[in-house]
NUSEKE-838686 format. One record per residue: residue in one letter; residue number from 1; x, y, z of N, C-alpha, C, O, CB in turn. Coordinates in pm, 1 decimal. Each point is the difference from the previous one (the first is absolute). Glycine has a CB too. Layout:
BEGIN
   residuo   num       n_px       n_py       n_pz      ca_px      ca_py      ca_pz       c_px       c_py       c_pz       o_px       o_py       o_pz      cb_px      cb_py      cb_pz
         a   NUM          X          Y          Z          X          Y          Z          X          Y          Z          X          Y          Z          X          Y          Z
...
% end
This chain:
BEGIN
   residuo   num       n_px       n_py       n_pz      ca_px      ca_py      ca_pz       c_px       c_py       c_pz       o_px       o_py       o_pz      cb_px      cb_py      cb_pz
         m     1      451.9      708.8     3692.3     -127.2      -48.7       48.7      -12.2       32.3      148.3       89.5      -31.3       78.6      -91.8     -152.7     -252.1
         t     2     -108.8      246.7      211.5      -18.5       35.3      139.4      -55.9     -118.0       77.2      -72.5      -84.0      -53.2       36.3      322.9      -10.9
         k     3       71.9     -242.1      189.5      -46.5     -108.5       85.6     -145.1       25.6       40.7      -37.0      113.2       31.2      272.7     -152.9       53.4
         c     4     -316.2      -63.8      -84.9     -142.1       11.2       33.2      -17.6        5.5      151.5       55.9      -81.5       73.4     -118.4      -42.6     -284.6
         n     5      -16.5      221.7      256.6      -33.6        6.9      142.2      -99.6     -110.3       33.0      -63.6      -56.1      -89.2      105.3      305.9       93.4
         q     6      -54.8     -280.2      123.6      -91.2     -105.2       43.1     -146.1       41.7       -8.4      -87.6      -85.5      -13.2      266.1        2.5      162.3
         s     7     -206.5      213.6     -141.7     -139.0       45.2       -5.5       -8.5      135.2      -69.2      100.4       68.1      -20.5     -152.2     -194.9      231.2
         c     8      -70.3      163.6     -246.1      -23.9      128.6      -66.3       18.1      114.0       99.8      -15.2      -17.9      120.8     -145.0      -91.5     -282.8
         d     9      192.6      225.4      109.2       10.0      119.8       83.4     -129.3       80.7       -5.5       -3.4      114.7       44.5      251.4     -108.4      -83.7
         c    10     -354.0      -65.2      -15.1     -126.4       71.9      -13.7     -113.7      -85.1       56.9       19.5     -116.1       36.0       66.9      237.0     -241.6
         n    11     -204.0      -61.4      212.8     -118.1      -70.0       51.2     -106.4      -18.8     -107.2     -117.5      -17.6       32.1      165.2      112.3      192.4
         l    12       -8.5      -91.2     -349.2      -91.9      -11.7     -111.9      -35.3     -146.3      -24.3       88.7      -84.6      -11.1        7.3      293.4      -91.0
         i    13     -224.5     -238.2       93.9      -45.0     -135.7      -32.0      -51.7        1.5     -142.5      -83.0       83.7      -35.6       24.2     -135.4      278.3
         h    14      107.2      -40.0     -323.8      -39.8      -11.2     -139.8     -123.3      -89.4       -6.2       10.3     -121.3      -18.2      229.5      153.7      -64.4
         e    15     -356.3       29.5       98.2     -127.3      -71.1       14.5      -24.3     -103.1     -110.2      -42.7     -112.0       28.4      -46.6      314.1       83.3
         q    16      116.0     -165.4     -236.6      -27.5      -90.7     -111.9       86.6     -125.8        9.2      -48.7     -111.2      -20.4      -13.3      308.5     -123.4
         e    17      189.9     -179.1      174.6       90.2     -114.9       13.2      -38.2      -87.2      118.9       -1.6     -122.7       -9.9      184.7      257.4      -94.3
         v    18     -213.6      -71.1      215.7      -38.0      -74.0      120.6     -126.8      -81.5      -25.9       -8.7     -116.1       39.8      113.9      294.5      105.3
         s    19     -202.5     -117.9     -211.3     -124.8      -69.5      -31.6       25.0     -119.1      -92.6      -55.9     -107.9       19.6      -69.1      323.9        8.5
         k    20      209.2     -195.1     -128.7       33.2     -107.6      -95.2       67.0     -117.2       71.5      -35.9     -115.8      -21.6       61.3      286.2     -162.0
         v    21       71.2     -139.2      267.9       73.4     -105.4       71.2      -90.8      -70.0      100.9        4.5     -122.4       12.3      210.0      251.3      -41.8
         n    22     -296.0      -53.3      101.3      -93.1      -61.9       95.6      -91.6     -100.1      -68.9      -32.1     -104.5       56.6       39.7      311.9       82.6
         g    23      -49.4     -175.9     -260.8      -85.8      -90.5      -75.1       70.5     -126.4      -45.5      -64.5     -101.1      -27.9      -61.6      298.0      -45.1
         a    24      258.3     -191.5       65.4       78.0     -114.9      -47.0       58.7      -83.4      114.1       57.3     -106.2      -24.3       -4.1      237.4     -179.5
         m    25      -67.1      -84.3      327.2       59.1      -71.1      113.3      -67.5     -135.4       20.6     -121.7      -13.0      -13.2      178.5      232.8      120.4
         l    26       24.1     -319.6      -74.9      -49.9     -135.3       25.7      -61.2       -7.5      139.8       35.0       78.5       88.1      140.0     -175.3     -242.7
         d    27     -266.2        2.2      174.1      -58.8      -19.0      132.6      103.4      -65.9       92.0       98.1      -58.1      -46.5     -331.5       37.5      -54.0
         d    28      209.7       30.5      230.3       96.0      -49.3       99.4       29.2     -149.0      -14.1      115.0      -41.3       14.9     -195.7      217.9      138.3
         d    29      -20.8     -258.0     -181.6       22.2     -144.5      -14.1       95.6      -30.4     -115.3       85.5      -87.9       11.1     -314.9       45.6       81.8
         t    30      214.8      115.0     -202.9       89.2      -20.5     -114.7      141.5       43.5       34.7       96.2      -68.2      -35.3     -288.5      102.2     -122.9
         i    31      205.9       78.3      226.6      132.5       48.7       41.5       66.6     -101.8       92.2      119.5      -26.6      -13.4     -197.7      266.2       -7.5
         i    32        2.9     -296.4      113.6       54.9     -100.6       91.7       44.0     -123.9      -77.6      105.1      -56.9       29.5     -253.3      142.3      156.0
         s    33       70.2     -127.3     -283.1       37.6     -116.2      -81.9      128.1       26.2      -78.3       85.4      -88.0      -10.9     -326.9       25.7       -7.5
         i    34      255.0      181.7      -35.5      122.5       35.3      -72.8      118.3        3.9       96.1      109.2      -45.8      -33.7     -243.4      178.7     -134.2
         s    35      112.8      -78.8      286.7      105.5        3.5      101.4       44.2     -141.5       36.8      119.7      -26.3       12.1     -212.3      242.8       76.5
         d    36       -2.5     -307.0      -70.9       31.8     -140.0       31.1       77.8      -65.3     -113.8       91.9      -78.4       23.6     -298.4       64.2      118.1
         f    37      169.4       46.9     -264.8       70.7      -51.5     -117.6      147.7       39.2        6.8       87.8      -84.0      -19.6     -299.9       98.4     -118.0
         y    38      239.1      113.5      165.5      138.8       45.2        7.3       71.9      -53.8      123.3      121.0      -22.0       -4.3     -187.6      227.2     -119.1
         k    39       -5.6     -226.5      232.8       61.8      -61.9      118.0       50.3     -140.0      -34.1      107.4      -40.8       44.4     -258.5      174.5      107.5
         a    40       73.0     -206.6     -231.0       41.3     -135.1      -40.2      128.1        4.7      -81.5       80.9      -92.6        5.6     -320.2       19.0       -4.9
         l    41      258.0      180.0      -75.8      120.5       14.1      -82.4      115.8       64.2       76.1      110.7       10.6      -52.8     -257.8        7.5     -146.9
         a    42      122.1       24.5      323.1      101.9       71.0       76.8      101.5      -92.5       67.0       90.7       47.6       68.4     -258.3      129.7      -31.1
         d    43      154.0     -305.8      -55.4       91.8      -97.7       58.1       96.9      -47.4     -108.2      -42.9      -41.6     -107.6     -131.8      -31.6      277.5
         s    44      304.5       79.2     -142.2       99.4      -33.5     -102.8       -8.5     -146.3      -44.4       22.5      -29.5     -117.4      126.0      205.0      213.8
         t    45     -180.0     -266.4       -6.3      -12.9     -141.0      -40.0     -118.3      -18.7      -94.0       10.8      -69.2     -101.2       91.3       -2.7      319.1
         r    46     -214.5      133.6     -184.5     -116.1      -11.3      -88.5       28.9       63.5     -135.9      -43.9      -51.1     -103.1     -108.2       53.8      303.2
         l    47      225.4      107.9     -200.4       36.5       62.2     -128.0       92.9      -89.4      -80.6      -10.3       -5.4     -122.5      -16.2      230.7      226.6
         k    48      116.3     -294.9      -37.6       87.7      -94.3      -71.0      -82.7     -111.9      -63.4       28.8      -43.8     -111.4      159.8       96.1      271.2
         i    49     -290.3      -97.6      -88.8      -87.5     -103.9      -55.2      -75.5       54.7     -121.0      -10.1      -67.3     -102.5      -14.2      -38.5      331.0
         i    50      -28.2      226.9     -216.7      -68.1       63.9     -113.7       97.0       12.8     -116.8      -37.0      -25.9     -114.5     -116.3      153.0      271.0
         n    51      276.6      -87.6     -128.4      103.1       12.8     -103.4       23.3     -134.0      -69.6        8.5       -5.5     -122.7      100.0      191.4      253.5
         a    52      -98.3     -292.2      -54.2       21.0     -133.0      -58.1     -120.8      -42.3      -83.7       16.0      -52.1     -110.4      131.5       -9.4      305.1
         l    53     -267.1       83.8     -142.6     -121.1      -40.8      -71.2      -29.0       89.1     -120.6      -77.3      -37.1      -88.3      -12.5      -50.3      303.3
         d    54      151.5      203.4     -217.8      -12.4       87.5     -116.9       61.0      -67.3     -122.7      -35.3       31.7     -113.6       42.8      172.1      262.4
         e    55       84.4     -296.9     -124.4       64.4      -73.8     -109.5      -81.4     -121.6      -42.7       23.2      -56.0     -107.1      198.0      133.6      191.3
         g    56     -316.5     -118.7       -0.5      -83.0     -115.2      -35.1      -38.6      -81.4      121.5       37.6       31.5      112.9       72.9      -38.3     -333.4
         e    57     -184.9      -96.4      195.5      -54.3      -89.5      100.7      111.5      -82.4       65.6       88.6      -51.3      -68.3     -305.4       41.4      -59.8
         l    58      211.2       -2.3      262.1      101.0      -76.2       74.4      -65.8      -76.2      114.6     -103.9       41.0       51.7      280.5      129.1     -112.0
         c    59     -114.6     -282.0       99.4      -46.9      -71.9      118.8       78.5       50.3      121.3      100.4       69.8      -14.7     -162.2     -275.7     -123.9
         v    60       15.4      170.1      257.7       63.0       47.6      122.8      146.6      -42.8        8.3       83.3       75.1       50.7     -306.3      -84.1       62.6
         c    61      255.2     -111.1     -162.8      139.5      -47.0        1.6       88.6       90.1      -85.7      111.8       34.0       38.7     -191.7     -270.1       -3.3
         d    62       28.1      274.5     -152.7       75.8       89.0      -88.2       23.1      135.5       66.9      111.2       52.9       -0.8     -208.1     -169.6     -200.3
         i    63       -9.2      171.5      258.5       10.7      131.5       64.8       96.3       -7.4      117.5       81.1       90.7       19.0     -316.3      -33.7      -89.0
         s    64      227.5     -163.6      149.1       91.3      -19.2      113.5      144.2       -1.0      -46.6       86.8       61.3       62.3     -263.0     -190.8       58.4
         n    65      201.5       59.9     -230.4      135.2       -8.0      -54.5       46.7      136.0      -50.6      112.7       41.2       27.6     -153.4     -280.3      -90.0
         i    66      -44.3      308.3      -10.6       35.3      130.9      -55.8       31.7       99.7      110.9       96.2       76.2      -10.5     -242.2     -122.4     -188.4
         l    67       65.2       46.0      305.4       17.2       96.9      108.4       92.9      -49.0      110.4       30.3       73.7       93.8     -256.8        9.2     -144.9
         n    68      271.8     -208.8       39.4       86.0      -58.8      102.4      -67.0        7.7      138.1       60.0       43.8       98.1      144.1       20.0     -233.7
         m    69     -329.5     -107.6      139.2      -79.3        0.3      122.7      -62.2     -138.1       18.6       -6.2      -79.8      -93.4      -41.9      328.6       70.4
         t    70        2.4     -275.4      144.8      -67.2     -127.3       24.7     -137.3       -0.5      -67.2      -60.1      104.8      -23.7      183.6     -130.4      243.1
         k    71     -171.0      -95.0     -249.1     -133.5      -12.4      -59.3     -106.1       54.3       95.8      -99.3       58.5      -43.3      175.2     -260.4      -87.9
         s    72      -54.7      182.4      259.8      -94.9       47.6      100.3      -10.6      152.8       -2.1     -110.0       55.2        2.8      162.4     -256.1      139.0
         a    73       62.1      268.0     -146.8        0.3      147.2       -2.7      -64.7       52.6     -127.8      -75.5       97.2        3.6      284.1      -96.0      136.1
         v    74     -179.2      -64.9     -251.4      -58.5       40.9     -128.1     -150.3      -26.1        1.3      -78.1       84.3      -44.1      295.5     -133.3      -75.4
         s    75     -257.8      -66.8      169.8     -142.5      -34.1        5.8      -78.7      102.5       81.3     -111.9       36.6      -35.9      171.7     -278.7       14.7
         h    76       -0.4      287.6      130.5      -64.8      101.5       83.9      -24.6      128.1      -80.4     -108.4       57.9        6.4      219.7     -155.3      198.9
         q    77      -11.0      140.7     -280.3      -14.5      121.8      -80.5      -96.7      -21.3     -116.3      -75.1       90.9      -35.5      308.3      -24.5       98.6
         l    78     -231.8     -184.7     -122.0      -93.6      -31.0     -108.2     -144.0        7.0       51.3      -89.1       48.8      -69.6      262.7     -196.1      -40.9
         k    79     -195.4       98.4      232.2     -133.2        6.2       60.7      -44.6      145.3       13.6     -114.0       33.6      -32.3      158.1     -248.6      157.1
         n    80       45.8      301.1      -77.1      -33.0      142.7       13.2      -34.0       61.9     -135.2      -96.8       75.1      -11.8      247.6      -60.8      211.2
         l    81      -72.4      -45.5     -299.7      -23.4       54.9     -133.9     -131.0      -51.7      -59.4      -70.7       74.1      -68.3      318.6      -57.5       34.9
         r    82     -280.1     -143.2       59.2     -126.9      -56.5      -47.1     -118.2       68.9       67.6      -99.4       32.4      -65.0      212.7     -253.1       24.2
         e    83     -101.8      242.7      171.1     -107.5       65.6       75.0      -25.2      141.9      -49.8     -111.9       50.5        9.1      170.7     -189.6      189.6
         m    84       44.9      202.9     -251.3      -13.9      135.4      -54.1      -34.9       -1.7     -149.0       -5.5      104.8      -64.3      169.4      -24.1      235.3
         n    85     -187.3     -199.5     -224.7      -35.1      -17.1     -142.0      106.4       54.2      -94.8      -31.3       49.0     -108.5     -206.9      -34.7      174.3
         l    86      364.2      -23.5      -23.9      110.1       43.1      -86.1       55.8     -115.3      -81.7       59.8       20.6     -105.5       -4.9      157.1      270.5
         i    87      -75.1     -300.1     -115.1       42.9     -118.7      -74.1     -113.6     -101.5       -0.4      -94.7       10.0       78.0      337.8       29.7      -15.5
         k    88     -231.7     -136.7     -151.2      -96.1     -110.6       -4.6       79.1     -129.5       -9.7      119.2        1.2      -30.7     -298.5      143.1      -80.6
         c    89      112.8     -254.8      137.5       68.7     -128.2       -7.3      -86.8     -101.7      -71.6     -122.2       12.6       -7.6      245.7       39.0      219.4
         k    90      -55.8     -153.2     -264.1      -71.6     -112.4      -61.4       77.1     -126.5       33.2      123.1       -1.6        1.4     -215.5      146.3     -190.7
         k    91       17.2     -250.3      215.9       61.0     -127.8       34.4        9.0      -85.8     -125.1      -98.0      -17.5      -72.5        8.3       30.9      308.6
         v    92      208.4      -66.4     -260.0       24.1      -91.4     -111.7       62.0     -125.1       60.4      118.5       -1.4       33.4      -86.7      191.0     -205.3
         g    93     -111.9     -294.3      185.8       48.5     -120.5       67.5       28.0       31.5      145.2      -88.3       45.8       72.5      186.9     -132.7     -286.4
         k    94       25.6       62.2      257.1       39.4       28.0      138.0       62.0      138.3       15.9       29.8       42.8      111.5        5.5     -286.1      -79.3
         e    95      -16.0      312.3     -143.0       64.2      131.4        4.6     -103.0      112.2       -4.6     -106.8      -13.3      -59.9      308.6      -83.9      -51.3
         v    96     -166.9      208.4      176.3      -81.8      121.1       -3.9       84.5      108.3      -65.2      110.8       29.7       44.6     -243.9      -94.8      164.9
         f    97       79.7      123.0     -314.9       70.4      105.4      -72.5      -64.6      134.7       29.3     -122.4       12.6        5.2      187.1     -175.6     -186.5
         y    98       20.2      263.1      200.1      -45.0      135.0       31.6       29.0       92.1     -117.5       97.5      -17.3      -73.1      -58.2      -22.5      319.0
         s    99     -127.4      138.6     -261.8       19.2      101.9     -103.5      -63.1      129.7       49.3      -75.6        0.4       97.2       76.2     -174.9     -284.0
         l   100       31.0      283.5      119.4      -61.0      127.7       34.8     -150.2       -8.8      -25.5      -43.7      -66.2      -94.2      257.6      191.9       38.3
         a   101     -291.5      -59.8      138.9     -146.0      -11.8       -5.5      -58.4       49.0     -131.6      -94.0      -59.6      -52.7       90.4       87.4      298.2
         d   102       58.6       80.0     -298.3      -52.0       53.8     -125.5       97.7      101.7      -57.6      105.9       26.2       57.2     -342.2      -63.3       21.7
         k   103      199.0       93.3     -192.2       89.4       94.1      -68.5       23.0      126.8       81.5      102.8       65.5      -16.8     -182.6     -155.8     -201.1
         h   104      -13.5      126.3      305.6       16.1      121.9       78.7      116.0      -12.1       98.4       75.8       95.2       18.6     -320.7      -51.4      -41.9
         v   105      258.9     -159.3       85.6      111.8      -21.7       92.6      130.8       10.9      -77.1       94.9       62.9       46.8     -236.7     -212.7      100.9
         k   106      146.9       89.6     -264.1      119.0        6.8      -85.5       29.4      144.7      -38.5      115.1       43.5        5.0     -163.4     -274.5      -93.4
         q   107      -55.2      305.7       50.2       19.0      138.8      -41.7       50.1       86.7      115.0       90.2       81.6      -18.8     -270.6     -111.4     -151.2
         v   108      122.6       12.8      289.5       44.7       77.8      115.6      147.2      -28.7       27.9       77.9       92.1       24.4     -311.4      -95.6       72.6
         f   109      271.6     -123.7     -100.6      139.8      -35.5       25.1       90.6       57.5     -108.7      103.9       58.5       30.6     -178.3     -269.0       85.6
         e   110       36.1      194.4     -241.8       82.2       48.1     -112.2       15.8      151.9        3.9      109.8       51.4      -21.1     -187.9     -245.8     -116.9
         i   111      -30.2      265.8      164.7        6.8      146.5        6.3       86.0       44.2      117.7       78.2       94.3      -12.6     -305.7      -77.8      -93.5
         s   112      214.1      -83.2      220.0       82.8       32.2      117.0      147.1      -22.1      -30.9       84.9       82.9       32.7     -273.7     -145.7      119.6
         k   113      217.5      -49.3     -215.3      138.5      -32.7      -36.5       55.6      106.0      -95.3      112.0       47.7       17.9     -159.7     -294.5       12.0
         e   114      -30.4      282.7     -130.0       42.6      100.8      -97.5       25.6      134.4       67.8       98.8       67.2      -29.6     -230.3     -185.7     -148.6
         h   115       43.0      157.0      268.5       14.6      126.7       72.3      129.6        1.7       81.4       74.9       97.6       -4.0     -325.6      -76.0       15.2
         i   116      276.3     -128.2       61.5      120.6       -7.8       83.0      125.3        0.5      -86.4       97.6       66.9       33.7     -225.9     -193.3      140.5
         m   117      127.2       53.2     -284.5      116.6       -3.5      -89.2       28.2      139.1      -57.1      116.1       39.0      -12.7     -166.7     -279.6      -45.0
         e   118      -53.9      315.3       23.2       18.6      136.5      -49.6       59.0       89.1      108.0       87.7       81.7      -27.9     -279.6     -112.7     -129.4
         m   119      144.3       15.9      281.2       53.8       79.7      110.6      146.8      -32.8       22.8       80.6       89.8       24.5     -307.9      -81.4       81.6
         i   120      262.3     -135.5     -114.0      139.5      -41.5       17.7       85.8       58.7     -111.1      109.0       51.1       25.9     -182.9     -264.3       86.8
         d   121       25.5      206.3     -236.1       74.2       56.1     -113.3       21.6      149.9       16.4      108.3       50.4      -29.6     -203.7     -228.1     -117.7
         e   122       -6.7      249.6      194.4       10.4      144.7       17.9      100.6       35.8      108.4       72.6       98.5      -13.7     -309.3      -75.4      -60.5
         t   123      242.3     -101.0      181.4       94.0       30.7      107.9      142.6      -37.9      -36.3       94.5       49.1       61.8     -278.1      -83.0      101.7
         n   124      200.6      -52.1     -262.0      134.0      -40.2      -43.0       58.8       92.0     -105.9      112.3      -21.7      -45.4     -174.6     -210.9       98.5
         c   125      -12.3      334.9      -92.9       50.1       92.7     -102.9       94.1      101.9       58.4       51.2       85.4      -72.3     -260.3     -116.2      -55.0
% end
């Protein structure tokens, strides 16, 4: 297998492909929103919280115990995740339970996990 160069050695533009892709490009506001979504996931503590909530609904005390962090530190990260609409909460009596916002957050996490596990398996061969 030959190694791929960083750029073409020619000046040919494939007009049909360029036109097709230009028509499918997202607007800047959507791109910024997607970028913000991934920024929210770029923090290891927030990802650990997403990982925990991927297993089901938990209260802040449970998450603090699982991550071995203070309730204050966990609450701060939960606030960030809520603001990014990655998690939701519901109050039951005096307790507040957190869960993933929707199936899309779960799918993004699951697909990311699967991708990384495959990469790890390939490098261990």
